[in-house]
N, C-alpha and C positions, 0 to 999 in steps of 0.2 A: 354875444356882442352883435349889435346891429351891423348891417353892411356898410352903412355910412361911416360908422366909427372905424370899422375895419380898414375901409379905403383911406380915411384920413390918417390912421395909425401908420399904415404902409407908405403912404406919400411922405410922411414926416420922417420915417426911417430912411427913404431914398434921399431926402434932403440932407441928412447927416452923412450919408455915404458919397454923395456926389456934390461938389462945391459949386456946380453950375446952377443948381437949384437955389434961387434966392428966397423964395416964399412959397408956402402952401396955404391956400385959403379956400373957403367955400362952407356949404352947409350940407349935411347929409351926403347924398351921392353926387350932388353938384359940386365938384371940386375943381380947383385950377392950381397950376404950379407956374411961377414966374421963374424964367431962366435968365442966366447972364449972356446966353447966346441965342441966335435965331432958333425958333422952334421948328421951322419948316423941314430941316434935314431929319430931325427926330420923329416928327410926325409921319413923314413919307416912309422912313425905315420901318416904323412900327407897323404901318399899314402892310408892308411887304411881308411882315411876320404874322399877320392876322389880327393885330390890335388896332382898332379904329379909335382915333382921337380927333379932337377938333381944335384948330388954332383959333385964338382970340386975341389978335394983335401979333406983332412980330416975335415976342419973347413969352407968350403965354400959351400953355396947353390946357384945354378944358377937358374935364371927364364928365361925361353925362351918361352912364350906363343905364340899362333898363332896370327898373325897381325889382325885377325878379332875378337879378344877378346872384350867383352863389359865391360863397367864400372861396371855393376852388377857382372860379373864374376871375376873381379879384386877384388872388394870388398869381394866377397865370399871366394876367395882364401886367402886374408890377414886375415879375420876372422878365418879361419881354421888354418892358420900358427900361429897366435897369441895365439889361444887356445892350440895348440900343444906345443908351447914354454913354455907357463905357466904350463902345465902339466909336462913337462920334468923338469922345474925348481923346482916345487914342490916335485917331486919324488927324485931329487938329492939334495935337500935342499940348492939350490942356491939362494942367497938373491937378491931380486928384487930391 
């Protein structure tokens, strides 16, 4: 499986798990997720945990990893993102 397909698949799995993700879109490794909440707290907390993400508007998180990213690194990043989303949801009392 290509790294782009893996990233897309993992982001779509997160969308099923977390109702604050409204949409997953992009091509290859250039992906984005649209949230129902502001992206900045999630981006900031991910950065604290070692995952660098880019905001693209108030409710969009953009993923632009290096082309040499490994499957293990994609999985690690998705795990960090999922953990942070859950933390933010718990703090905000957003229902899952």
